C-alpha positions in Angstrom: 23.5 -57.9 98.1 20.1 -59.3 99.1 18.4 -56.0 98.2 19.9 -56.1 94.7 18.7 -59.6 94.1 15.2 -58.6 95.3 15.3 -55.6 93.0 16.2 -57.7 90.0 13.4 -60.2 90.8 10.9 -57.3 91.0 12.0 -55.9 87.7 11.8 -59.3 86.0 8.3 -59.8 87.4 7.2 -56.4 86.1 8.6 -57.1 82.7 6.9 -60.5 82.6 3.5 -59.0 83.6 3.9 -56.3 80.9 4.7 -58.9 78.3 1.7 -60.9 79.3 -0.6 -57.9 79.2 0.8 -56.8 75.8 0.3 -60.4 74.4 -3.3 -60.3 75.5 -3.9 -57.0 73.8 -2.4 -58.3 70.6 -4.6 -61.4 70.8 -7.6 -59.3 71.4 -6.9 -57.3 68.3 -6.5 -60.6 66.4 -9.9 -61.7 67.5 -11.4 -58.4 66.3 -9.7 -58.8 62.9 -10.9 -62.4 62.7 -14.5 -61.2 63.1 -14.0 -58.6 60.4 -12.5 -61.3 58.1 -15.6 -63.4 58.6 -17.8 -60.4 57.8 -16.0 -59.7 54.6 -16.1 -63.4 53.6 -19.9 -63.4 54.0 -20.5 -60.4 51.7 -23.0 -61.2 48.9 -20.5 -60.2 46.2 -20.7 -63.5 44.4 -24.5 -63.1 44.0 -24.0 -59.5 42.8 -21.3 -60.6 40.3 -23.6 -63.3 39.0 -26.4 -60.8 38.6 -24.3 -58.2 36.8 -22.7 -60.8 34.6 -26.1 -61.7 33.3 -26.3 -58.1 31.9 -25.2 -57.6 28.3 -22.1 -55.6 28.7 -19.5 -54.5 26.2 -16.7 -52.0 25.9 -15.5 -50.1 29.0 -18.5 -51.4 31.1 -17.4 -55.0 30.4 -13.8 -54.1 31.2 -14.8 -52.7 34.5 -16.8 -55.8 35.4 -14.0 -58.1 34.5 -11.6 -56.0 36.6 -13.9 -56.1 39.5 -14.3 -59.9 39.2 -10.5 -60.4 39.1 -10.0 -58.2 42.1 -12.6 -60.1 44.0 -11.1 -63.5 43.2 -7.7 -62.1 44.2 -9.0 -61.2 47.6 -10.9 -64.4 48.0 -8.3 -66.8 46.9 -5.1 -65.1 48.1 -5.7 -62.3 50.6 -8.3 -64.1 52.7 -6.1 -67.3 53.2 -3.1 -65.1 54.0 -5.0 -63.1 56.6 -6.3 -66.3 58.2 -2.8 -67.7 58.2 -1.3 -64.6 59.9 -4.0 -64.6 62.5 -3.4 -68.3 63.3 0.3 -67.7 63.6 -0.3 -64.7 65.9 -2.5 -66.9 68.1 0.1 -69.6 68.3 2.9 -67.1 69.1 0.7 -65.5 71.7 0.7 -68.7 73.8 4.4 -68.2 74.6 6.4 -65.1 75.4 7.4 -64.3 71.8 5.5 -61.1 71.7 7.6 -59.7 68.8 6.4 -62.6 66.6 2.9 -62.0 67.7 3.1 -58.3 66.9 4.5 -58.9 63.4 1.8 -61.4 62.6 -0.9 -59.0 63.8 0.5 -56.1 61.8 0.7 -58.2 58.6 -2.9 -59.4 59.1 -4.1 -55.8 59.7 -2.4 -54.5 56.6 -3.8 -57.3 54.4 -7.3 -56.9 56.0 -7.4 -53.2 55.2 -6.3 -53.8 51.6 -8.9 -56.5 51.2 -11.7 -54.4 52.7 -10.7 -51.4 50.4 -10.7 -53.7 47.3 -14.0 -55.2 48.1 -15.6 -51.8 48.7 -14.4 -50.8 45.2 -15.7 -54.1 43.7 -19.1 -53.5 45.3 -19.2 -49.9 44.2 -18.5 -50.9 40.6 -21.2 -53.6 40.6 -23.8 -51.2 42.0 -22.7 -48.5 39.5 -23.0 -50.9 36.6 -26.5 -52.0 37.7 -27.7 -48.5 38.3 -26.3 -47.3 35.0 -27.9 -50.1 33.1 -31.3 -49.3 34.7 -30.8 -45.6 34.1 -30.0 -46.1 30.5 -32.9 -48.4 29.9 -35.2 -45.9 31.5 -33.6 -43.0 29.5 -34.3 -44.9 26.3 -38.0 -45.0 27.1 -38.2 -41.4 28.3 -36.1 -39.9 25.5 -38.1 -41.7 22.9 -41.3 -40.4 24.3 -40.0 -36.9 24.6 -38.7 -36.8 21.1 -42.0 -38.0 19.8 -43.7 -35.2 21.7 -41.3 -32.7 20.2 -41.8 -34.0 16.7 -45.6 -33.9 17.2 -45.4 -30.3 18.4 -43.3 -29.2 15.5 -45.7 -30.9 13.1 -48.9 -29.5 14.6 -47.7 -26.0 15.5 -45.3 -25.4 12.7 -46.8 -21.9 12.0 -45.8 -20.7 15.5 -42.1 -21.2 14.7 -42.0 -19.3 11.5 -38.6 -19.3 9.8 -37.1 -21.3 12.7 -39.0 -24.4 11.7 -36.3 -25.9 9.4 -33.5 -25.3 11.9 -35.5 -26.8 14.7 -36.3 -29.9 12.7 -32.7 -30.3 11.8 -31.7 -30.1 15.4 -34.4 -32.7 16.3 -33.1 -35.0 13.6 -29.6 -34.7 14.8 -30.7 -35.4 18.4 -32.7 -38.5 17.2 -29.5 -39.7 15.4 -27.6 -39.4 18.7 -30.5 -41.1 20.4 -30.3 -44.1 18.0 -26.5 -44.4 18.8 -27.3 -44.2 22.5 -29.9 -46.9 22.2 -27.5 -49.1 20.3 -24.8 -48.6 23.0 -27.3 -49.3 25.7 -28.5 -52.5 24.1 -24.9 -53.6 23.5 -24.1 -52.9 27.2 -21.4 -50.3 26.6 -22.8 -48.1 29.4 -19.6 -46.0 29.8 -19.8 -44.6 26.3 -23.6 -44.5 26.5 -23.3 -42.4 29.7 -21.1 -39.8 28.0 -23.5 -39.6 25.0 -26.5 -39.3 27.4 -25.1 -36.1 28.9 -24.8 -34.6 25.4 -28.3 -35.8 24.5 -29.9 -34.3 27.6 -28.1 -30.9 27.0 -29.2 -30.9 23.4 -32.7 -31.8 24.2 -33.0 -29.2 27.0 -31.6 -26.6 24.6 -34.2 -27.6 21.9 -37.1 -27.5 24.4 -36.0 -24.0 25.6 -35.9 -22.8 22.0 -39.3 -24.3 21.2 -40.8 -22.6 24.2 -39.2 -19.2 23.4 -39.5 -18.9 19.7 -43.3 -18.6 19.3 -43.4 -15.5 21.5 -40.3 -14.0 19.9 -41.7 -14.8 16.4 -45.2 -13.3 17.3 -43.5 -10.2 18.7 -41.5 -9.5 15.5 -43.8 -11.0 12.8 -47.1 -9.5 14.2 -46.8 -7.0 17.1 -43.9 -4.9 15.9 -45.1 -4.9 12.3 -48.6 -3.8 13.4 -47.1 -1.1 15.7 -45.0 0.3 12.9 -47.9 0.4 10.6 -50.0 2.2 13.3 -47.3 4.7 13.9 -46.8 5.4 10.2 -50.6 5.9 9.8 -50.8 8.2 12.9 -47.8 10.2 11.8 -49.3 10.8 8.3 -52.6 11.8 9.9 -50.9 14.2 12.3 -48.9 15.8 9.5 -52.1 16.3 7.6 -53.7 18.0 10.6 -50.9 20.5 10.9 -48.7 18.8 13.5 -44.9 19.3 13.3 -42.2 17.5 15.2 -38.9 18.8 16.5 -36.0 17.1 14.7 -38.5 15.1 12.7 -36.9 11.7 12.0 -40.1 9.6 11.9 -39.7 8.4 8.3 -36.0 7.4 8.7 -36.6 5.8 12.1 -39.6 3.8 10.8 -37.5 2.5 7.9 -34.7 1.6 10.3 -37.1 -0.2 12.6 -38.7 -2.1 9.7 -35.2 -3.3 8.6 -34.3 -4.3 12.2 -37.5 -6.4 12.5 -36.6 -8.2 9.2 -33.1 -8.8 10.5 -34.5 -10.2 13.7 -36.7 -12.6 11.8 -33.5 -13.8 10.1 -31.9 -14.2 13.6 -34.9 -16.3 14.6 -34.4 -18.4 11.5 -30.8 -19.2 12.6 -31.9 -19.7 16.2 -29.7 -16.7 17.5 -32.2 -16.2 20.2 -30.0 -14.2 22.6 -29.4 -11.7 19.7 -33.1 -11.7 19.1 -33.9 -10.8 22.7 -31.3 -8.0 22.7 -32.7 -6.5 19.5 -36.3 -6.8 20.7 -35.4 -4.7 23.7 -33.9 -2.0 21.4 -36.8 -2.1 18.9 -39.4 -2.0 21.7 -37.7 1.1 23.3 -37.6 2.9 19.9 -41.2 2.1 19.1 -42.3 3.3 22.5 -40.3 6.5 22.0 -42.2 7.2 18.7 -45.5 6.5 20.5 -44.5 8.9 23.3 -43.6 11.6 20.8 -46.9 11.3 19.0 -48.8 11.3 22.3 -46.8 14.2 23.6 -47.7 16.4 20.6 -51.4 15.5 20.7 -51.6 16.3 24.5 -49.6 19.5 23.9 -52.2 20.6 21.2 -55.0 20.0 23.7 -53.1 22.1 26.2 -52.4 24.9 23.7 -56.0 25.0 22.5 -57.2 25.3 26.1 -54.6 27.7 27.5 -53.6 30.0 24.6 -56.8 32.2 25.0 -56.2 32.4 28.7 -52.6 33.6 28.2 -53.8 36.1 25.6 -56.2 37.6 28.2 -53.4 37.5 30.8 -51.1 39.5 28.5 -53.8 42.1 27.8 -54.6 42.4 31.6 -50.9 42.8 32.4 -50.5 45.4 29.7 -53.5 47.4 31.0 -52.3 47.2 34.5 -48.9 48.5 33.4 -50.4 51.4 31.5 -52.5 52.4 34.5 -49.4 52.1 36.8 -47.4 54.2 34.4 -50.1 56.9 34.3 -50.3 57.0 38.1 -46.5 57.3 38.4 -46.5 60.2 35.9 -49.2 62.0 37.9 -47.3 61.4 41.2 -44.0 62.6 39.7 -45.4 66.2 39.5 -45.9 66.3 43.3 -43.5 63.8 44.7 -39.9 62.8 44.1 -39.9 59.1 43.0 -36.6 58.0 44.5 -36.7 54.2 44.0 -36.7 54.0 40.2 -40.4 53.3 40.2 -40.9 54.7 36.7 -37.9 52.7 35.3 -39.3 49.6 37.0 -42.7 50.1 35.4 -41.0 50.7 32.0 -39.0 47.5 32.4 -42.1 45.5 33.2 -43.8 46.9 30.2 -40.9 45.8 28.0 -41.1 42.3 29.4 -44.9 42.2 28.7 -44.1 43.3 25.1 -41.5 40.5 24.6 -43.9 37.9 25.9 -46.7 39.2 23.6 -44.3 39.1 20.6 -43.3 35.5 21.3 -47.0 34.6 21.8 -47.9 36.1 18.5 -45.0 34.3 16.8 -46.3 31.0 18.2 -49.8 31.7 17.0 -48.5 32.5 13.5 -46.7 29.1 13.5 -50.0 27.5 14.3 -51.7 29.4 11.5 -49.0 28.4 9.1 -49.1 24.8 10.2 -45.5 25.0 11.3 -46.2 24.5 15.0 -44.4 22.1 17.3 -47.1 22.0 19.9 -44.9 20.7 22.7 -42.6 23.7 22.3 -45.6 26.1 22.2 -47.0 24.4 25.3 -43.7 25.0 27.1 -43.8 28.6 26.0 -47.3 29.1 27.4 -46.2 27.6 30.7 -43.3 29.9 30.8 -45.5 32.9 29.9 -47.8 32.0 32.8 -44.9 32.0 35.2 -43.4 35.2 33.9 -46.7 37.1 33.8 -47.5 36.0 37.3 -44.1 37.4 38.5 -44.8 40.6 36.6 -48.2 40.9 38.2 -46.6 40.5 41.7 -44.1 43.2 40.9 -46.8 45.5 39.7 -48.8 45.0 42.9 -45.8 45.6 45.0 -44.9 48.8 43.1 -48.5 50.0 43.2 -48.6 49.4 47.0 -45.4 51.4 47.5 -46.9 54.5 45.9 -50.5 54.1 46.9 -50.0 55.8 50.3 -48.0 58.9 49.2 -51.0 61.3 49.8 -52.0 59.6 53.0 -48.3 59.7 54.2 -48.2 63.4 53.4 -51.3 64.1 55.4 -49.9 62.1 58.3 -46.6 64.0 58.1 -48.5 67.4 58.2 -50.4 66.2 61.3 -47.2 65.1 63.0 -45.5 68.4 62.1 -48.4 70.3 63.7 -48.3 68.2 66.8 -44.5 68.8 67.1 -45.0 72.6 66.8 -47.7 72.5 69.5 -45.4 70.4 71.8 -42.6 72.9 71.4 -44.9 75.7 72.4 -46.1 73.7 75.4 -42.5 73.1 76.5 -41.7 76.8 76.2 -44.7 77.7 78.3 -43.7 75.1 81.0 -40.3 76.7 81.3 -41.7 80.3 81.3 -44.2 79.4 84.0 -41.3 78.5 86.4 -40.2 82.2 86.4 -36.6 81.0 86.6 -33.8 83.6 86.7 -32.5 82.1 83.4 -32.2 79.1 81.1 -29.0 76.9 81.0 -27.1 77.4 77.8 -26.9 73.7 76.8 -30.7 73.4 77.3 -31.4 76.5 75.3 -29.1 75.2 72.5 -30.8 71.9 72.4 -34.2 73.5 72.3 -33.1 75.7 69.3 -31.9 72.5 67.5 -35.3 70.9 67.8 -37.1 74.1 66.8 -34.8 74.5 63.7 -35.5 70.9 62.7 -39.2 71.6 62.9 -38.8 74.7 60.7 -36.7 72.7 58.2 -39.4 70.1 57.9 -42.0 72.8 57.3 -39.9 74.1 54.5 -39.5 70.6 53.0 -43.3 70.0 53.2 -44.0 73.3 51.4 -41.9 72.4 48.4 -43.6 71.9 45.0 -42.2 68.3 44.7 -42.0 66.5 48.0 -39.5 63.7 48.8 -41.4 61.4 51.1 -38.2 59.6 51.9 -36.7 62.8 53.2 -39.8 63.7 55.1 -39.9 60.3 56.9 -36.2 60.6 57.7 -36.7 64.1 59.2 -39.8 63.0 61.1 -37.9 60.1 62.7 -35.0 62.4 63.8 -37.3 65.1 65.1 -39.4 62.7 67.1 -36.3 61.2 68.7 -34.9 64.7 69.5 -38.3 65.8 70.8 -38.3 62.9 73.2 -34.8 63.9 74.4 -36.0 67.5 74.8 -38.9 66.3 76.9 -36.5 64.4 79.2 -34.2 67.4 79.5 -37.2 69.7 80.3 -38.4 67.4 83.0 -35.0 67.1 84.5 -34.5 70.9 84.4 -37.9 71.5 86.2 -37.3 68.9 88.8 -33.7 70.1 89.5 -34.8 73.7 89.9 -37.8 73.0 92.1 -35.8 70.6 94.4 -32.9 73.1 94.6 -35.3 75.8 95.9 -36.9 73.5 98.4 -33.6 72.1 99.8 -32.1 75.7 100.0 -35.2 76.8 101.9 -35.0 73.8 104.3 -31.2 74.2 104.8 -31.7 77.9 106.0 -32.6 76.5 109.5 -29.0 75.5 109.9 -27.5 78.7 108.4 -27.0 80.4 111.8 -25.5 77.4 113.6 -23.6 75.5 110.8 -21.0 77.5 108.9 -20.6 74.8 106.3 -24.3 74.8 105.5 -24.3 78.6 105.4 -21.4 78.6 102.9 -23.2 75.9 100.8 -26.4 78.0 100.7 -24.5 81.0 99.4 -22.7 78.9 96.7 -25.9 77.1 95.7 -27.9 80.3 95.5 -25.2 81.8 93.3 -25.3 78.8 91.0 -29.1 79.1 90.9 -29.5 82.9 90.4 -26.5 83.8 88.5 -25.2 80.8 86.6 -28.5 79.0 85.9 -26.8 75.7 86.9 -29.8 74.2 88.7 -28.3 70.6 88.7 -25.1 71.9 90.3 -27.0 74.0 92.7 -29.0 71.0 93.9 -25.9 68.9 94.2 -24.1 71.5 96.3 -26.9 72.1 98.8 -27.9 68.4 99.0 -24.4 67.3 100.0 -24.1 70.0 102.7 -27.6 69.2 104.1 -26.8 65.5 104.3 -23.7 66.3 106.4 -25.8 68.4 108.8 -28.9 66.1 108.8 -28.3 62.7 107.2 -31.3 61.5 105.2 -32.9 64.9 105.0 -32.4 65.3 101.2 -33.8 61.9 100.5 -37.0 62.7 102.4 -37.4 66.0 100.6 -36.8 64.3 97.2 -39.3 61.5 97.9 -41.9 63.9 99.1 -41.4 66.1 96.0 -41.9 63.2 93.5 -44.9 61.9 95.5 -46.6 65.3 95.3 -45.8 65.6 91.6 -47.3 62.1 90.9 -50.5 63.1 92.7 -50.7 66.4 90.9 -50.4 64.6 87.5 
């Protein structure tokens, strides 16, 4: 039981301490709000109200001032006392344990204080705004009046720079000055809210007028002077060019000049009505078309200079190409009696001649146009450039064709010399075989030798024809030289195999009496050598048997043979 009582006492003490601490917190908040209330009460709003009330205000501006004054008085006379009362009540309640009453009084004071602070901020902002607006409008009156006077002076002194736009500009300036007079009246009357709205329109209108006055002199000069002078210059240059024999492809100069003149006049009308965006767009179009006419005139004049300079050069080039082709044709005709022309050389030369004739015909047509004063020089200049390219390609083909036939005679002489050399080589090969005094020649070797000999005879027959095909001669020479090389290899193999077979048989005889296998091999190898003329097989038979009787003997004999052969050569 005692423990329960002690527990209850502890809880009561804790609650009491909590209430005391909470009360202190509330009272601390109350002190802070009391300080804020004092700050708000000391604001210099009465002085600001007095100062603003001295201004001459009417309309919405006066309404705003009156509203601000009522709001301030409401705060001063009602909310401030109520806040003070709530804070006093909270302080009294805080001396006891009625923390609920203290909390309610603090909350009420806090809400009233926030409302009062917000209202006073709005009042102060309104007063500042009215003062600034009044100063702004007074200053604007002076600045705008000065600015309009400058604009008026500019229009008066430089009226010629604005051309047909002068009347519209003066009308705009008069309208702006009328708005300015209204703005000045509103400012003097103190209706700054209406004056502010009008000031925005005034500034926009003034800025627009200033921009137009800056832009129009250049636009007017461009259309009234520059474009007109350029069109007159182009018209004069065109007439002079026509008199000097110039012609123009798709000649639309007269119509284009008329259209441009009308466009310039229309643009002056646009300037008169201050449609400056339209003027700028049209200026771009007109400028581009004028430049195109200038470019066309300049192109034809440059083209004539090019034609005058290069036409004689092309004429000489055509004559040169024609002479070259005639000489090439004559040479081909001469060669055709002795050689077969198998790569359409004559057809190629004829085709090149046809191309030269076509170029010459076109060149003559262009020259006739110049004589008849019908020439479009830019087109003729392009023709001359194309002629240059085509004639250069023709000349390259002529050189290549001439090079391909220039060595026919020399190739024939070289072919005769190679043929003689081949005949001599075949005789030398025959002598090498005969000098061996072999019992006979293998059939396959004899057959291959006859093939090469027949090829040589066939080439001789080809070379002795009235009209030689050098392609056929070169093909036969290539084949014969290849077969000759193979025959040389076969000949060397035949000589080496026969000589080695004789030496190995002779060496193996030392084993004939004691080694039946060697004796039998000697008989077989000798038969292959003497009767069948199979010297390679004979060598293989006796070499295998000797290696069985005396390993390494054949290798020694073979190495010694090739060593002596190399020394002999």
